[in-house]
DOFIKOL-687852 format. One line per 8 residues: number of its first residue (from 1); their letters; for each residue x, y, z of N, C-alpha, C. Coordinates in steps of 0.02 Angstrom, whole numbers, plus 50000, padded with zeros to 5 digits. Layout:
<gufis>
NUM	a	X/Y/Z/X/Y/Z/X/Y/Z; ...
</gufis>
This chain:
<gufis>
1	mrirartv	53701/57049/53907/53685/56995/53952/53738/56988/54005; 53712/56977/54064/53758/56967/54120/53764/56893/54136; 53825/56870/54140/53838/56800/54159/53852/56800/54233; 53816/56759/54267/53824/56757/54339/53887/56718/54359; 53917/56737/54414/53978/56704/54438/53965/56630/54452; 53906/56615/54476/53890/56546/54492/53890/56503/54429; 53864/56528/54374/53863/56492/54311/53935/56479/54286; 53977/56529/54293/54047/56522/54272/54082/56469/54315
9	lvglavvv	54072/56471/54380/54104/56422/54425/54080/56351/54411; 54016/56343/54399/53990/56277/54382/54020/56252/54316; 54023/56297/54268/54054/56280/54203/54126/56259/54210; 54164/56297/54250/54234/56280/54262/54240/56213/54299; 54198/56200/54347/54199/56137/54383/54186/56078/54336; 54139/56086/54291/54124/56033/54242/54184/56021/54198; 54217/56074/54175/54276/56066/54132/54332/56030/54170; 54343/56048/54233/54395/56016/54273/54380/55942/54282
17	vllvlggi	54318/55925/54298/54298/55855/54306/54309/55817/54242; 54290/55845/54185/54299/55812/54121/54373/55802/54105; 54414/55851/54121/54486/55845/54109/54516/55790/54153; 54496/55787/54216/54522/55735/54261/54500/55666/54237; 54437/55658/54220/54413/55594/54194/54447/55575/54129; 54459/55623/54086/54494/55609/54024/54566/55588/54036; 54599/55621/54083/54668/55602/54101/54672/55533/54130; 54626/55517/54175/54625/55450/54205/54612/55397/54152
25	taigwevv	54566/55412/54106/54552/55365/54052/54613/55355/54008; 54651/55408/53997/54711/55403/53954/54765/55359/53987; 54774/55365/54052/54827/55325/54085/54803/55258/54109; 54738/55250/54115/54710/55186/54136/54679/55189/54204; 54620/55162/54210/54583/55163/54273/54616/55121/54327; 54658/55072/54308/54691/55030/54357/54735/55070/54404; 54763/55125/54379/54806/55167/54420/54767/55198/54477; 54704/55214/54465/54662/55245/54515/54625/55194/54557
33	lgpktrat	54595/55145/54525/54553/55097/54560/54591/55037/54586; 54651/55027/54561/54690/54968/54579/54675/54912/54531; 54719/54863/54529/54709/54807/54483/54651/54763/54503; 54625/54727/54455/54572/54678/54470/54605/54619/54506; 54572/54596/54559/54599/54541/54597/54559/54478/54582; 54594/54426/54561/54562/54362/54550/54588/54312/54601; 54549/54262/54614/54571/54208/54659/54627/54169/54625; 54675/54147/54664/54729/54108/54636/54714/54034/54643
41	tdrkfdvt	54751/53995/54605/54743/53922/54605/54806/53891/54634; 54806/53825/54640/54865/53789/54663/54907/53763/54604; 54896/53794/54547/54932/53775/54486/55008/53776/54499; 55042/53724/54476/55115/53718/54483/55145/53709/54414; 55195/53750/54399/55227/53746/54334/55282/53693/54336; 55283/53650/54286/55335/53599/54281/55402/53631/54266; 55454/53606/54299/55521/53631/54287/55552/53592/54230; 55571/53628/54177/55605/53596/54120/55666/53639/54103
49	darlargk	55713/53608/54069/55773/53645/54047/55753/53703/54002; 55704/53692/53959/55682/53745/53913/55652/53803/53952; 55612/53789/54003/55582/53843/54043/55636/53880/54082; 55684/53845/54109/55737/53879/54146/55776/53925/54100; 55793/53902/54041/55831/53943/53993/55790/54004/53971; 55727/53992/53954/55683/54047/53931/55672/54096/53988; 55661/54071/54049/55650/54114/54106/55711/54158/54120; 55770/54128/54117/55831/54167/54128/55837/54222/54076
57	ylvegpaa	55824/54204/54013/55827/54253/53959/55779/54311/53973; 55717/54295/53991/55667/54348/54002/55682/54390/54063; 55697/54358/54119/55708/54393/54182/55770/54438/54178; 55824/54412/54149/55886/54450/54146/55891/54492/54083; 55845/54482/54036/55846/54519/53973/55787/54567/53968; 55740/54553/53923/55687/54600/53907/55643/54622/53966; 55627/54577/54012/55585/54597/54069/55625/54638/54120; 55690/54630/54121/55736/54668/54164/55715/54667/54238
65	cfhchteh	55693/54610/54262/55669/54605/54331/55722/54626/54382; 55784/54604/54370/55837/54618/54418/55859/54691/54417; 55841/54727/54366/55858/54799/54365/55826/54834/54424; 55764/54817/54439/55729/54847/54496/55737/54807/54560; 55739/54741/54555/55737/54698/54614/55806/54678/54639; 55858/54714/54618/55926/54702/54643/55957/54768/54662; 55989/54768/54720/56023/54829/54744/56080/54848/54696; 56089/54913/54687/56142/54939/54645/56190/54981/54686
73	dlstpeyp	56253/54980/54666/56303/55022/54698/56300/55090/54665; 56273/55138/54699/56263/55205/54670/56323/55250/54679; 56378/55223/54706/56437/55264/54717/56481/55269/54655; 56465/55230/54604/56504/55234/54542/56457/55251/54484; 56482/55281/54432/56439/55300/54375/56407/55241/54339; 56436/55181/54345/56409/55123/54310/56349/55092/54346; 56339/55109/54410/56285/55081/54451/56281/55005/54446; 56336/54969/54460/56332/54895/54454/56285/54866/54506
81	saqakkga	56254/54810/54487/56209/54777/54535/56250/54730/54579; 56224/54719/54639/56256/54675/54687/56238/54603/54670; 56282/54568/54636/56268/54500/54612/56252/54452/54668; 56281/54461/54726/56267/54417/54783/56196/54426/54809; 56164/54482/54790/56096/54496/54813/56048/54499/54754; 56064/54462/54701/56022/54462/54641/55950/54443/54657; 55904/54489/54644/55833/54476/54656/55810/54488/54727; 55855/54507/54772/55838/54514/54843/55800/54577/54860
89	gwvmpipe	55789/54620/54812/55752/54681/54824/55793/54735/54858; 55766/54795/54859/55798/54852/54892/55751/54911/54889; 55770/54964/54923/55731/55026/54919/55766/55071/54869; 55732/55083/54814/55762/55126/54761/55759/55199/54783; 55815/55233/54782/55817/55302/54805/55788/55351/54753; 55722/55358/54755/55688/55404/54709/55651/55454/54753; 55685/55508/54774/55655/55555/54822/55588/55584/54799; 55580/55595/54734/55517/55624/54709/55458/55578/54722
97	lnniaarn	55470/55513/54729/55417/55465/54742/55421/55437/54813; 55457/55473/54857/55465/55451/54926/55499/55383/54930; 55545/55370/54884/55581/55307/54877/55531/55250/54862; 55555/55200/54826/55512/55145/54805/55543/55079/54826; 55504/55038/54860/55529/54973/54881/55515/54922/54827; 55568/54891/54802/55562/54835/54755/55571/54772/54796; 55521/54730/54797/55519/54672/54841/55571/54618/54824; 55584/54577/54872/55629/54520/54865/55592/54467/54823
105	itpdpdtg	55620/54449/54766/55589/54399/54722/55630/54334/54719; 55674/54326/54769/55710/54262/54774/55664/54211/54809; 55682/54147/54807/55639/54097/54839/55647/54092/54915; 55672/54144/54948/55676/54143/55020/55606/54139/55051; 55594/54090/55095/55526/54081/55122/55503/54136/55170; 55550/54171/55202/55531/54222/55251/55525/54292/55221; 55570/54308/55175/55570/54377/55149/55558/54382/55074; 55553/54325/55041/55544/54325/54968/55482/54288/54947
113	lgnwtdde	55487/54253/54890/55431/54219/54859/55426/54145/54878; 55467/54123/54925/55470/54052/54942/55405/54020/54962; 55360/54057/54994/55296/54029/55016/55239/54047/54969; 55254/54081/54914/55203/54098/54866/55191/54038/54820; 55129/54031/54797/55116/53980/54746/55138/54006/54678; 55146/53961/54631/55164/53982/54563/55112/54030/54535; 55049/54017/54549/54996/54061/54522/54996/54129/54556; 55015/54133/54620/55020/54198/54653/55076/54240/54622
121	iaraireg	55130/54207/54605/55185/54243/54571/55162/54265/54501; 55129/54220/54465/55104/54237/54398/55055/54296/54402; 55012/54296/54453/54964/54351/54461/55000/54417/54475; 55052/54414/54515/55090/54475/54530/55123/54503/54466; 55150/54458/54425/55183/54479/54363/55133/54510/54315; 55079/54475/54302/55031/54496/54251/54978/54546/54275; 54960/54543/54339/54903/54582/54362/54921/54634/54415; 54983/54634/54439/55004/54684/54487/54972/54676/54556
129	vsrdgtal	54958/54613/54575/54926/54600/54639/54972/54556/54682; 54985/54578/54743/55027/54541/54788/54990/54480/54816; 55027/54439/54852/54998/54379/54881/54938/54394/54926; 54943/54450/54962/54889/54468/55008/54832/54508/54975; 54836/54516/54909/54783/54550/54872/54793/54625/54864; 54848/54652/54890/54860/54724/54883/54894/54738/54816; 54885/54799/54793/54915/54820/54730/54990/54831/54736; 55026/54812/54685/55099/54822/54683/55114/54888/54648
137	fpvmpyld	55084/54941/54672/55095/55007/54642/55151/55041/54678; 55179/55092/54650/55162/55125/54588/55205/55105/54529; 55257/55066/54541/55306/55056/54487/55302/54988/54452; 55279/54936/54484/55277/54870/54453/55243/54874/54385; 55279/54861/54331/55251/54870/54264/55208/54812/54241; 55160/54793/54282/55118/54735/54265/55078/54746/54201; 55061/54809/54187/55023/54821/54125/55065/54802/54064; 55131/54809/54069/55175/54788/54014/55177/54711/54009
145	fasmdded	55167/54677/54065/55172/54604/54066/55103/54570/54061; 55050/54609/54060/54982/54581/54060/54969/54535/54000; 54999/54551/53944/54987/54511/53884/55043/54459/53873; 55084/54450/53923/55138/54401/53917/55109/54331/53906; 55139/54295/53861/55119/54227/53844/55121/54182/53907; 55073/54135/53912/55069/54089/53969/55135/54052/53980; 55165/54029/53927/55228/53992/53932/55284/54037/53957; 55284/54099/53936/55335/54146/53961/55327/54160/54036
153	vasvvvyl	55265/54168/54058/55253/54179/54130/55276/54118/54169; 55259/54059/54145/55280/53997/54179/55357/53994/54181; 55389/54014/54127/55462/54012/54124/55493/54061/54174; 55464/54120/54181/55489/54169/54229/55482/54141/54300; 55425/54113/54316/55413/54086/54383/55463/54029/54397; 55471/53984/54350/55517/53928/54360/55588/53953/54371; 55609/54003/54331/55677/54029/54339/55685/54065/54407; 55636/54105/54427/55642/54140/54491/55647/54090/54549
161	rsipavrn	55615/54034/54543/55619/53984/54595/55688/53950/54596; 55726/53956/54541/55791/53923/54536/55850/53965/54561; 55840/54030/54569/55896/54073/54590/55908/54063/54665; 55968/54079/54688/55981/54069/54760/55936/54113/54803; 55910/54084/54857/55869/54121/54905/55914/54168/54944; 55892/54229/54951/55928/54279/54990/55881/54307/55042; 55900/54302/55105/55860/54330/55158/55872/54405/55161; 55822/54443/55141/55828/54516/55140/55759/54546/55146
169	avpv	55743/54569/55205/55678/54601/55216/55680/54672/55188; 55634/54686/55143/55629/54752/55113/55567/54786/55141; 55574/54845/55171/55515/54878/55198/55468/54899/55141; 55405/54881/55146/55356/54899/55094/55303/54945/55120
</gufis>
């Protein structure tokens, strides 16, 4: 029996399509299609001492927000962060990804989160969606934060609003 070249090419194309779809399914469709965008509300989180303490713990500890959103001195092996610019964002020098801009998450109204509502910040954390509805790809680990407890998200937002505002425009 002779197998025609056309049959082989169609078979190979089907296999490639199935492999691509399987790969996308394995990493998550959000990476390809973008996150789901929901309308935000005017919800405001109450500021309490407990929320400030919990937010500081989460932001500076397990969530490691300032690891990405604070400039680091790359001239030394320790890569210390610039404490005066904590949360002010920077362009992370990752040449393989054409560098990555980590946005200013301080309460500065012009270059940071100062004009964002609490719910817009919560949506960015949990759903990877910016204030204008665009995806915060490729690095924002919102999938890791998607199942974050409501109280923890509120605590993070309250704490971020309490840090000093730093005027620092980060190109995105």
